[in-house]
Legacy VTK file of the C-alpha trace (Angstrom):
# vtk DataFile Version 3.0
C-alpha trace
ASCII
DATASET POLYDATA
POINTS 382 float
2.368 -65.655 12.272
5.411 -63.856 13.640
4.600 -60.642 15.450
6.475 -58.058 17.425
4.593 -56.649 20.262
4.859 -55.008 23.672
6.656 -56.908 26.436
4.665 -59.047 28.904
3.558 -56.381 31.354
1.858 -58.991 33.600
5.262 -60.644 34.209
6.832 -57.202 34.771
4.338 -56.170 37.355
4.492 -59.514 39.209
8.270 -59.315 39.460
8.140 -55.713 40.708
5.602 -56.745 43.395
7.760 -59.667 44.505
10.948 -57.424 44.633
9.007 -54.710 46.559
7.735 -57.278 49.040
11.262 -58.618 49.324
12.685 -55.225 50.164
10.009 -54.771 52.793
10.465 -58.221 54.333
14.253 -57.966 54.338
13.956 -54.870 56.461
11.265 -56.354 58.727
13.034 -59.762 59.327
16.596 -58.351 59.668
15.878 -55.378 61.935
17.018 -56.938 65.180
19.673 -59.160 63.685
21.315 -56.150 61.909
21.209 -54.105 65.222
22.820 -56.975 67.055
25.605 -57.789 64.617
26.280 -54.467 62.771
24.663 -51.857 65.113
22.669 -50.596 62.025
19.032 -51.509 61.787
18.908 -50.752 58.082
22.162 -52.620 57.197
20.526 -55.339 55.009
17.742 -53.054 53.884
20.136 -50.598 52.342
22.056 -53.254 50.516
18.914 -54.971 49.296
17.544 -51.640 48.065
20.778 -50.921 46.144
20.835 -54.324 44.488
17.221 -54.027 43.644
17.884 -50.819 41.783
20.879 -52.427 39.984
18.574 -55.438 39.071
15.829 -53.046 37.908
18.242 -51.380 35.527
19.594 -54.700 34.388
15.991 -55.938 33.744
15.091 -52.912 31.757
18.192 -53.017 29.684
17.999 -56.729 29.020
14.314 -56.387 28.004
15.507 -54.178 25.059
18.394 -56.380 23.936
17.646 -59.090 21.452
17.722 -62.363 23.288
19.540 -64.185 20.469
22.834 -62.353 21.269
23.371 -64.467 24.384
23.599 -67.572 22.297
26.623 -66.179 20.563
28.501 -66.194 23.835
27.172 -69.458 25.115
30.593 -71.267 25.146
32.201 -68.281 26.658
29.715 -68.072 29.426
30.053 -71.808 30.065
33.794 -71.700 30.182
33.945 -68.599 32.283
31.552 -70.119 34.854
33.663 -73.299 35.029
36.776 -71.175 35.589
35.059 -69.291 38.429
33.875 -72.580 40.007
37.461 -73.936 40.026
38.829 -70.583 41.353
36.416 -70.412 44.178
37.438 -73.884 45.318
41.107 -72.844 45.154
41.044 -69.328 46.591
37.425 -68.555 47.634
36.439 -67.055 50.976
35.364 -69.627 53.616
32.269 -68.544 55.580
30.519 -70.922 57.997
32.415 -73.837 56.647
31.428 -73.168 53.040
33.649 -71.890 50.213
31.172 -70.261 47.793
32.383 -66.692 47.498
34.946 -64.705 45.652
35.594 -61.259 47.193
36.700 -58.481 44.920
37.155 -55.343 47.004
33.662 -54.696 48.544
31.865 -56.828 45.977
31.238 -60.534 46.642
30.645 -62.921 43.720
28.900 -66.283 43.915
30.021 -68.458 40.976
27.217 -70.814 41.751
24.707 -68.111 40.773
26.525 -67.275 37.562
26.639 -71.011 36.754
22.771 -71.191 36.819
22.543 -68.633 34.031
25.492 -69.911 32.075
24.077 -73.479 31.802
20.680 -72.240 30.810
22.116 -70.158 27.872
24.481 -73.010 26.824
21.795 -75.625 26.954
19.282 -73.461 24.982
21.848 -72.799 22.285
23.096 -76.450 22.071
19.612 -78.010 22.234
18.258 -75.744 19.512
20.954 -77.106 17.192
21.236 -80.701 18.390
17.658 -81.617 19.457
17.565 -84.408 16.779
20.449 -86.144 18.552
18.629 -86.743 21.818
17.404 -90.122 20.645
21.024 -91.360 20.538
22.500 -92.173 23.946
26.229 -91.804 23.264
26.035 -88.929 20.775
23.112 -86.980 22.076
22.384 -87.646 25.750
25.805 -88.584 27.271
27.577 -85.244 26.597
24.896 -83.456 28.524
25.101 -86.032 31.415
28.870 -85.383 31.575
28.244 -81.586 31.741
25.563 -82.060 34.462
28.076 -84.262 36.444
30.831 -81.631 36.109
28.678 -78.732 37.345
27.053 -80.819 40.030
30.412 -82.013 41.404
32.154 -78.605 41.384
29.191 -76.826 43.185
28.731 -79.793 45.642
32.347 -79.438 46.692
31.836 -75.958 47.943
29.659 -77.395 49.558
26.312 -76.119 48.134
23.973 -79.066 47.612
20.928 -76.972 46.984
22.478 -74.910 44.144
24.070 -78.166 42.713
20.640 -79.773 42.787
19.014 -76.686 41.125
21.571 -76.564 38.329
21.170 -80.309 37.636
17.310 -79.930 37.892
17.172 -77.090 35.413
19.339 -78.991 32.977
17.139 -82.089 33.231
14.002 -80.054 32.637
15.468 -78.421 29.551
16.351 -81.906 28.221
12.878 -83.114 28.866
11.321 -80.060 27.098
13.631 -80.677 24.157
12.132 -84.048 23.623
14.313 -86.447 25.601
12.818 -89.955 25.064
10.817 -91.419 27.979
13.172 -94.278 28.409
16.108 -91.882 29.153
13.832 -89.715 31.249
12.975 -92.718 33.421
16.648 -93.735 33.553
17.827 -90.295 34.524
15.062 -89.980 37.127
16.069 -93.182 38.791
19.810 -92.386 38.530
19.319 -88.823 39.935
17.279 -90.188 42.869
19.994 -92.707 43.583
22.724 -90.080 43.355
20.810 -87.759 45.670
20.505 -90.645 48.237
24.193 -91.557 47.997
25.336 -87.820 48.459
22.965 -87.493 51.458
24.250 -90.623 53.262
27.840 -90.112 52.341
28.071 -86.774 54.248
27.187 -87.032 57.978
25.843 -83.477 58.228
23.435 -84.090 55.299
22.287 -87.371 56.921
21.737 -85.487 60.149
19.598 -83.024 58.290
17.505 -85.818 56.989
16.927 -87.500 60.246
16.207 -84.024 61.738
13.562 -83.512 58.966
11.843 -86.764 60.057
11.428 -85.290 63.552
12.700 -81.783 64.059
11.168 -81.581 67.623
13.362 -84.437 68.767
16.226 -82.071 69.010
14.678 -78.612 69.095
17.633 -76.833 70.695
20.275 -78.005 68.240
19.961 -79.628 64.927
16.151 -78.966 64.772
16.414 -75.320 65.892
15.984 -73.644 62.560
13.090 -75.790 61.370
11.295 -75.579 64.830
11.601 -71.759 64.935
10.367 -71.569 61.335
7.300 -73.687 62.179
6.646 -71.618 65.294
6.604 -68.547 63.129
4.280 -70.074 60.539
1.961 -71.389 63.180
1.722 -68.141 65.190
0.832 -66.138 62.112
-2.647 -67.640 61.945
-4.948 -66.534 59.116
-4.116 -62.810 58.894
-0.733 -62.657 60.700
0.488 -60.601 63.637
1.365 -57.523 61.638
4.335 -56.167 59.885
7.402 -55.807 62.091
5.689 -57.700 64.910
7.315 -61.140 64.358
8.686 -62.791 67.430
10.753 -65.507 65.828
13.042 -63.202 63.748
14.080 -61.445 66.866
17.278 -63.382 67.252
15.546 -66.762 67.447
15.669 -67.693 63.786
19.283 -67.519 62.505
19.768 -64.891 59.653
16.037 -64.587 58.945
16.518 -62.356 56.004
17.909 -65.212 53.976
16.715 -68.811 53.524
13.900 -68.630 56.104
12.361 -65.241 55.165
9.146 -67.021 54.220
8.727 -67.880 57.856
8.568 -64.172 58.687
6.096 -63.648 55.909
3.927 -66.410 57.386
4.135 -64.862 60.903
3.513 -61.370 59.994
1.010 -61.745 57.154
-0.488 -65.026 58.041
-1.786 -67.905 55.808
-3.362 -65.386 53.376
-0.070 -63.571 52.993
1.800 -66.769 52.380
-0.656 -67.873 49.838
-0.401 -64.507 48.056
3.310 -65.051 47.561
2.725 -68.564 46.231
0.051 -67.127 43.811
2.540 -64.530 42.609
4.993 -67.134 41.887
2.463 -69.285 40.102
1.523 -66.300 37.887
5.237 -65.721 37.157
5.741 -69.382 36.199
2.547 -69.331 34.106
3.715 -66.217 32.177
7.137 -67.800 31.653
5.662 -71.040 30.320
3.392 -69.034 28.007
6.409 -67.027 26.678
8.327 -70.212 26.084
5.425 -71.863 24.243
4.911 -68.881 21.993
8.551 -68.150 21.452
9.685 -67.392 17.828
12.291 -70.121 17.702
13.525 -73.134 19.552
16.386 -71.305 21.106
13.916 -68.663 22.637
11.642 -71.513 23.846
14.505 -73.330 25.644
15.955 -70.167 27.033
12.609 -69.058 28.452
12.041 -72.572 29.762
15.318 -72.689 31.572
14.976 -69.251 33.179
11.446 -70.123 34.327
12.546 -73.569 35.665
15.364 -71.941 37.568
12.947 -69.610 39.413
10.348 -72.391 39.871
12.801 -74.893 41.291
14.339 -72.363 43.779
10.949 -71.157 44.972
9.564 -74.662 45.503
12.638 -75.910 47.414
12.753 -72.734 49.625
9.071 -72.935 50.599
9.266 -76.681 51.104
12.301 -76.221 53.424
10.607 -73.425 55.377
7.529 -75.562 55.964
9.561 -78.632 56.772
8.280 -80.510 53.715
11.849 -81.483 52.706
15.180 -81.674 54.619
16.858 -78.350 55.350
19.073 -76.957 52.629
20.077 -73.382 52.057
18.543 -71.739 49.025
17.118 -68.197 48.771
13.547 -67.418 47.880
13.755 -65.714 44.474
13.328 -61.881 44.517
12.511 -61.834 48.222
15.489 -63.233 50.192
18.403 -60.967 50.854
21.156 -61.512 48.354
22.874 -59.175 45.777
24.216 -61.590 43.233
21.102 -63.750 43.172
18.621 -60.799 43.059
20.429 -58.863 40.286
21.028 -61.928 38.079
17.375 -63.099 38.385
16.097 -59.684 37.528
18.381 -59.562 34.512
17.042 -62.910 33.369
13.484 -61.740 33.815
14.574 -58.835 31.398
15.549 -61.612 28.828
12.083 -63.237 29.299
10.366 -59.875 28.647
12.545 -59.529 25.533
11.501 -63.012 24.317
7.891 -62.077 24.997
8.152 -59.238 22.371
8.890 -61.790 19.578
6.282 -64.518 19.564
4.350 -66.799 17.269
0.871 -65.612 18.080
-1.697 -68.213 16.951
-4.639 -65.947 17.677
-3.259 -63.261 15.530
-2.741 -65.821 12.771
-6.199 -67.128 12.993
-7.664 -63.555 12.875
-5.560 -62.778 9.873
-6.715 -65.932 8.016
-10.382 -65.106 8.815
-9.906 -61.570 7.478
-8.309 -62.932 4.240
-11.191 -65.424 3.750
-13.712 -62.623 4.106
-11.899 -60.433 1.591
-11.754 -63.254 -0.893
-15.384 -64.030 -0.498
-16.216 -60.365 -1.238
-14.079 -60.445 -4.348
-16.166 -63.310 -5.758
LINES 1 383
382 0 1 2 3 4 5 6 7 8 9 10 11 12 13 14 15 16 17 18 19 20 21 22 23 24 25 26 27 28 29 30 31 32 33 34 35 36 37 38 39 40 41 42 43 44 45 46 47 48 49 50 51 52 53 54 55 56 57 58 59 60 61 62 63 64 65 66 67 68 69 70 71 72 73 74 75 76 77 78 79 80 81 82 83 84 85 86 87 88 89 90 91 92 93 94 95 96 97 98 99 100 101 102 103 104 105 106 107 108 109 110 111 112 113 114 115 116 117 118 119 120 121 122 123 124 125 126 127 128 129 130 131 132 133 134 135 136 137 138 139 140 141 142 143 144 145 146 147 148 149 150 151 152 153 154 155 156 157 158 159 160 161 162 163 164 165 166 167 168 169 170 171 172 173 174 175 176 177 178 179 180 181 182 183 184 185 186 187 188 189 190 191 192 193 194 195 196 197 198 199 200 201 202 203 204 205 206 207 208 209 210 211 212 213 214 215 216 217 218 219 220 221 222 223 224 225 226 227 228 229 230 231 232 233 234 235 236 237 238 239 240 241 242 243 244 245 246 247 248 249 250 251 252 253 254 255 256 257 258 259 260 261 262 263 264 265 266 267 268 269 270 271 272 273 274 275 276 277 278 279 280 281 282 283 284 285 286 287 288 289 290 291 292 293 294 295 296 297 298 299 300 301 302 303 304 305 306 307 308 309 310 311 312 313 314 315 316 317 318 319 320 321 322 323 324 325 326 327 328 329 330 331 332 333 334 335 336 337 338 339 340 341 342 343 344 345 346 347 348 349 350 351 352 353 354 355 356 357 358 359 360 361 362 363 364 365 366 367 368 369 370 371 372 373 374 375 376 377 378 379 380 381
């Protein structure tokens, strides 16, 4: 039975909690770094607060806009993101050896972040119409593999391996959900693993990160510095943490602690329990996203919700795994918590889309109740 109801307030509250924690932790983790580099202890806090407000407005607006409208612009979004990816490689600003940013006045755009959303919308729209073709390799699967290869290569050239991996991973998850045969799933899994190994060994700095991951304490003052400082932070937090603002490792030990390694500050200041709380909040968010996808009114809504949820889940898992030295170091923000304007605003906007999808669902429980009521009415009539 199709029903229109209120948006998923559990998801809404969880995201607000994560964003609020993020604002607090950006200020706590960046205090000394902002003073040292910008002579303004609230430099990152002010920017994060502004982008949070922009993201909140975007989330509320998107929650009221019918999610089907994005599918009408799927090709435009895909083409536009490709143009931006080519443009950033040609004229983008180089920071720290990476060319990932397009600067327009005081605003900085990251095409990689836009690409994440563009591929989700395009894949959702395309798969909802062509799901039946996935059993055919050349007609159904191959075009998507080519698309994955194009986006992966363009983003990797920035270089931005973590974002390239996220985009490819999200597209693979959406293909799997759409019913990709197990034979192709296995083939893609093996091929993807082989490609990851190749790209790792073909770049000396990536290979160095892998060897450092195997034993970060073998070179604690150079290549292993970030990971070692992160582990020190997590270890010193204990069960309850040292207290908000009392972290030692973010006081110019951990490089740019407000970004990729912000989870380390959470672990140090709020301890094991605080870290678990963050993980639980992400688990609730992912659970609500899956529930929205399962109960979506149509295939497009299902795939769109699945893609958005997968994007958040993959980023969160990689970030926490890197911080805890469970995988080799790669730069990816923790959703809703790490400092970052583009990423935060776009993710909150996508949560707004999830909230809108949650208002239009196929509610089995409602359907069962309605059938039960009808049966009772019919029995009375007889």
